[in-house]
Each structure stands twice: as C-alpha cells, then as structure tokens.
ZAMARGU-4260 file (C-alpha; in steps of 0.2 Angstrom, whole numbers, plus 5000, padded with zeros to 4 digits):
<rodrens>
0) 5000/5000/5000 | 5006/5017/4996 | 5002/5032/5007 | 5001/5050/5001 | 4996/5066/5011
5) 4994/5081/4999 | 4992/5098/5007 | 4985/5092/5023 | 4981/5105/5036 | 4974/5101/5053
10) 4971/5114/5067 | 4965/5112/5085 | 4958/5129/5090 | 4972/5141/5087 | 4985/5128/5087
15) 4991/5122/5069 | 4996/5104/5070 | 4999/5101/5051 | 5002/5115/5040 | 5000/5110/5022
20) 5009/5094/5025 | 5016/5084/5009 | 5022/5066/5011 | 5023/5051/5001 | 5027/5033/5007
25) 5030/5020/4994 | 5023/5003/4994 | 5033/4991/5005 | 5043/5005/5011 | 5049/5007/5030
30) 5047/5026/5031 | 5053/5035/5047 | 5045/5051/5052 | 5057/5061/5064 | 5053/5076/5074
35) 5052/5083/5092 | 5036/5083/5103 | 5023/5094/5095 | 5029/5093/5077 | 5014/5084/5071
40) 5020/5066/5070 | 5005/5058/5079 | 4992/5069/5071 | 5000/5063/5054 | 4997/5045/5059
45) 4979/5048/5065 | 4975/5057/5049 | 4981/5043/5039 | 4972/5030/5050 | 4956/5041/5048
50) 4955/5045/5067 | 4957/5063/5063 | 4949/5072/5048 | 4960/5085/5039 | 4953/5103/5038
55) 4960/5103/5020 | 4970/5093/5009 | 4968/5074/5005 | 4975/5057/5011 | 4977/5044/4998
60) 4980/5026/5000 | 4985/5016/4984 | 4980/5032/4975 | 4962/5032/4981 | 4956/5047/4991
65) 4951/5042/5008 | 4939/5056/5011 | 4924/5049/5020 | 4931/5032/5022 | 4930/5025/5039
70) 4946/5019/5049 | 4939/5001/5049 | 4939/5001/5030 | 4957/5008/5027 | 4967/4992/5029
75) 4979/5000/5041 | 4984/4995/5059 | 4990/5008/5071 | 5000/5006/5087 | 4997/5020/5099
80) 5011/5027/5111 | 4998/5026/5125 | 4996/5007/5123 | 4976/5007/5122 | 4975/4990/5129
85) 4960/4981/5138 | 4966/4982/5156 | 4954/4968/5162 | 4960/4955/5149 | 4975/4944/5149
90) 4990/4948/5137 | 4984/4934/5126 | 4966/4941/5124 | 4973/4958/5120 | 4984/4950/5106
95) 4969/4940/5100 | 4957/4954/5100 | 4960/4959/5081 | 4959/4941/5076 | 4941/4939/5083
100) 4934/4954/5073 | 4922/4949/5059 | 4934/4955/5046 | 4950/4947/5052 | 4943/4932/5061
105) 4955/4917/5061 | 4952/4898/5066 | 4957/4896/5084 | 4972/4885/5080 | 4979/4897/5067
110) 4976/4912/5078 | 4986/4903/5092 | 5000/4900/5080 | 5001/4918/5074 | 5000/4925/5092
115) 5014/4913/5098 | 5025/4918/5084 | 5023/4936/5087 | 5025/4934/5106 | 5041/4924/5104
120) 5047/4938/5092 | 5043/4951/5106 | 5050/4941/5120 | 5033/4940/5129 | 5029/4922/5127
125) 5029/4920/5146 | 5017/4934/5149 | 5002/4928/5139 | 4992/4922/5154 | 4995/4937/5164
130) 4982/4951/5166 | 4988/4967/5157 | 4986/4977/5174 | 5001/4966/5181 | 5013/4970/5168
135) 5026/4984/5167 | 5025/4998/5155 | 5038/4990/5144 | 5029/4974/5144 | 5013/4983/5140
140) 5021/4992/5125 | 5026/4975/5118 | 5009/4969/5120 | 5002/4984/5111 | 5015/4982/5097
145) 5011/4964/5096 | 4992/4967/5094 | 4996/4977/5078 | 5008/4964/5071 | 4996/4950/5072
150) 4983/4958/5062 | 4983/4957/5043 | 4986/4974/5037 | 4992/4982/5021 | 5001/4996/5031
155) 5007/4998/5049 | 5006/5015/5058 | 5018/5014/5073 | 5019/5029/5085 | 5035/5028/5095
160) 5032/5009/5099 | 5050/5006/5107 | 5051/5022/5118 | 5047/5013/5135 | 5059/4998/5131
165) 5076/4996/5139 | 5091/5000/5128 | 5096/4982/5124 | 5078/4976/5119 | 5076/4992/5109
170) 5091/4988/5099 | 5085/4970/5095 | 5068/4976/5092 | 5074/4988/5078 | 5081/4974/5068
175) 5066/4963/5071 | 5054/4977/5065 | 5064/4980/5050 | 5064/4961/5046 | 5045/4960/5048
180) 5042/4974/5036 | 5054/4966/5023 | 5047/4949/5024 | 5028/4954/5024 | 5032/4968/5011
185) 5020/4978/5022 | 5021/4997/5021 | 5027/5005/5038 | 5025/5023/5043 | 5035/5024/5059
190) 5035/5039/5070 | 5050/5043/5082 | 5059/5057/5090 | 5075/5046/5091 | 5087/5050/5076
195) 5096/5033/5080 | 5080/5024/5077 | 5077/5033/5061 | 5094/5030/5054 | 5093/5012/5059
200) 5076/5008/5052 | 5071/5020/5039 | 5072/5015/5020 | 5069/5034/5019 | 5067/5047/5033
205) 5056/5062/5033 | 5060/5076/5045 | 5045/5086/5051 | 5045/5103/5060 | 5030/5113/5065
210) 5018/5103/5054 | 5028/5103/5038 | 5040/5091/5030 | 5057/5100/5030 | 5067/5086/5021
215) 5064/5069/5015 | 5078/5057/5009 | 5088/5041/5012 | 5099/5040/5028 | 5114/5045/5017
220) 5105/5060/5009 | 5100/5066/5026 | 5117/5064/5034 | 5128/5071/5021 | 5116/5084/5013
225) 5105/5090/5027 | 5093/5104/5022 | 5098/5116/5036 | 5107/5117/5053 | 5092/5110/5063
230) 5092/5094/5052 | 5111/5093/5054 | 5109/5095/5073 | 5095/5081/5074 | 5107/5067/5068
235) 5122/5061/5076 | 5128/5059/5094 | 5138/5069/5099 | 5130/5083/5089 | 5138/5091/5074
240) 5150/5105/5077 | 5145/5122/5070 | 5158/5136/5070 | 5154/5154/5064 | 5163/5164/5051
245) 5161/5173/5034 | 5163/5169/5016 | 5179/5176/5008 | 5181/5183/4990 | 5187/5166/4984
250) 5172/5157/4991 | 5181/5151/5006 | 5177/5151/5024 | 5186/5163/5037 | 5183/5161/5055
255) 5173/5174/5064 | 5186/5177/5078 | 5202/5176/5068 | 5214/5166/5078 | 5201/5161/5091
260) 5196/5147/5080 | 5213/5141/5073 | 5209/5132/5056 | 5223/5131/5043 | 5233/5120/5032
265) 5248/5125/5042 | 5241/5123/5059 | 5244/5141/5063 | 5239/5147/5080 | 5235/5165/5077
270) 5229/5176/5063 | 5214/5175/5052 | 5210/5157/5046 | 5203/5152/5030 | 5196/5136/5022
275) 5195/5134/5003 | 5177/5127/5001 | 5172/5134/4984 | 5156/5141/4992 | 5141/5146/4981
280) 5138/5162/4992 | 5142/5181/4991 | 5158/5187/5000 | 5154/5193/5017 | 5140/5181/5020
285) 5138/5176/5038 | 5140/5157/5038 | 5142/5142/5049 | 5155/5128/5045 | 5150/5111/5051
290) 5160/5095/5054 | 5153/5079/5063 | 5163/5073/5078 | 5167/5056/5070 | 5174/5066/5055
295) 5188/5074/5065 | 5204/5064/5070 | 5218/5067/5082 | 5234/5070/5073 | 5245/5056/5079
300) 5263/5060/5086 | 5276/5058/5073 | 5264/5059/5058 | 5262/5076/5049 | 5247/5081/5039
305) 5248/5077/5021 | 5246/5096/5016 | 5228/5094/5010 | 5219/5092/5026 | 5214/5107/5037
310) 5222/5106/5054 | 5214/5113/5070 | 5225/5117/5085 | 5218/5119/5103 | 5218/5112/5120
315) 5208/5098/5128 | 5193/5104/5138 | 5186/5087/5144 | 5186/5069/5139 | 5172/5056/5142
320) 5174/5037/5139 | 5161/5029/5127 | 5165/5011/5128 | 5179/5008/5115 | 5179/5026/5110
325) 5182/5043/5119 | 5173/5059/5116 | 5185/5073/5117 | 5180/5091/5119 | 5193/5103/5112
330) 5194/5121/5116 | 5197/5132/5101 | 5199/5150/5107 | 5181/5154/5112 | 5173/5139/5103
335) 5172/5121/5109 | 5172/5106/5096 | 5169/5088/5100 | 5177/5073/5092 | 5176/5054/5094
340) 5193/5045/5094 | 5198/5027/5097 | 5201/5024/5116 | 5220/5019/5113 | 5223/5036/5104
345) 5214/5047/5117 | 5216/5038/5134 | 5231/5048/5139 | 5224/5065/5136 | 5221/5077/5151
350) 5213/5094/5152 | 5223/5108/5144 | 5234/5096/5134 | 5238/5104/5117 | 5231/5094/5102
355) 5230/5095/5084 | 5215/5089/5074 | 5213/5085/5056 | 5198/5084/5044 | 5195/5080/5026
360) 5188/5095/5017 | 5175/5084/5009 | 5168/5081/5026 | 5164/5099/5030 | 5147/5106/5028
365) 5143/5125/5025 | 5127/5133/5031 | 5119/5151/5031 | 5120/5158/5049 | 5105/5154/5059
370) 5091/5167/5060 | 5078/5170/5073 | 5064/5166/5060 | 5073/5150/5053 | 5088/5139/5054
375) 5102/5142/5042 | 5101/5132/5026 | 5115/5122/5018 | 5126/5131/5005 | 5133/5120/4991
380) 5152/5119/4990 | 5164/5112/4978 | 5172/5101/4991 | 5157/5089/4993
</rodrens>
C-alpha cells in the first residue's frame, strides 16, 4: 500500500498541528517520520488512519482518496504510544482481539500459532496468561505492538512503539521490526523522536517541523546533505560542530574570531584562518561551517598532515569514555568542538593538553548563519 498526504492542514483551535503537509510513502517501504514533541507526528498517523479528519488537503491510500472512508475500511493497523489495551483482559486476549473481529477472524488454532510467533518475536511468550494490569510499562508496550503485528494489514502505523523499552531490547527490536516489514512487504510509517532509530530503520526518513516536512531522503542524503542546521543537529551523537565565520572573496570560509578558531593548512595558532570550500555564496555572508565529531581525527605523534587536510590546534577541555571510544571536547579559542577518537589514541589526554586535529575538506558542511525566524540552510560547495 502506498500512502500520500497532499496539502494536509489540521488545526485544534488556534494551534496548527499540520500546515500543508506533503508526504509520500512508497509501497513496501519502511518510512521513518522524525521530529520533536509537538511537530505533528502523531496527528499525521491519526490522519492517515482516519481517526482525525483534515481541515483541508487529502489522504490517499494506493492512489484512492480516503475522504469519507471509515478507519475500519482503510486496511491499516496503528500502534498507539499510549498502549490502548484492555486492562481487564489477559495479554493473550489483547493480542487475540484483532483476530476475533468479523473482518480478520481466524480459526482458533491458526490464531494461536500467529500469536505465539509474534509473542516469541517480542519476548513476551511467558506473559500471555497474565492480566495486562500486572505488567510493566515496557511489557505493555510490547503487547500493544504485538496486537498490531498479528493483524493482517496492508500498512502499519507505529507511534514511537519502542520508547518505553530498555536499551538492549530496543536495539534488538529495531532489527526485528525491519525484518517483519521486509518479509511481509508491508508498508510501515514509523514515528519517532530518536534519530538513531530513524537512521537504523528507515528506508527513507522524513524530518517534520511545525507541521511541515522539512526534508525527505535516504539516511545518506539526510546525513551528508542536510537541508539546514536544525536537520544537521538532529542526527548524530555527539551533535555536529558548527563554527561561525564569513565567506571570503574566493568562496572560502574565514573564522569569525580570527585566531580564536585556529583552522589552517599549516596549523597556525593566530591570525585569520581560511578554508577553501568553493562556496556558492556572496563574499561577506555570515555562515556556519559544520563538521561531525566522527569526521575529526587526532593527529598522531610523529605523523604530519599530508598538506591537503585542514588542521585545528587547541587544548583539551574534557574527555568522556564511550566504551571503546572517547569523546574529546577541544577548546578552540572561544569555541568548543567535539570529536570521537579510538580509546587507545585518546586515553592519555588530560585537560589543557595541546592537540592537533585533522579533517577532510569533503567532510565539511557549510550553512547560512541561523536566524531568529529560521535555521540556516545548507550552502553548496565544491568540496562535497
């Protein structure tokens, strides 16, 4: 089933939940909709399911306008963040409830087999005889997700179904969810505020903000070509480093504080610093240059730069061990940048130690400066 929302607008009093939203999900696709609380994610799902009627615009399923079509007749199954379980029934009865409806009724033996397979997948086989009221929040969430998965449907609408699970189970469930969609070739529209989930699960990702889709693309497109600084900040932990500066006559970047942010090919520690980016912007334009922490590297002792990579010089501010890696925050004049280095290379670092960092020019991103009315948009450069 393909899903399309065309110019959908939905308001609640003076609050605009969806503002002319445009979205297309292809048949069999696992599509992740990422955004903060209040961005319009849940309203989007409810509108597709028919639980909310748009003030204007249309919802199309397989190219058919769903105006006036009841939720029951849309062929979609939705998992609510709030569980929506029958508290007086057992876990098994909750899972079986969709299979007892007139439309989806299955023979008892077939229903037991289907429920057993889903329960094993979700790790809840030992909970089936227990009343829902005796289960933890995480267990209830798995029951709610299982109730969606047991039902035959042409599209799954999942509203943050893993948010109450522990980290280990959440990681394993991501892989299982992706496998279910691939095997059943079922279209999945998955809502989340977690960028890690979106990158791990989505065939494509849509970033929603204030009821509008800001950017849609594959994980590679979103990661390497973010539409603006807010999209860039949404992906990656630690967050992307953004340093202020201006565009030079030759389309390069000059740091805003001169020697305060020492970037240069020769690792100078003072004076104005420039990066040859080939930016498509007017000289003097206020900009932000972005580099992700995993694209920065500590320059190893005894190994000089190859002359093509910009070098940053600064001092260690703080370090934090992240398992096999170390997050190092480096003080560059009045700015701080973060990088992730192998533990063997960074374990000896202490606050105020001098360090030299290298970065490939093709890993640099350039954005307009942020404005009060909107985040800075990405500027094309010849280095990417």
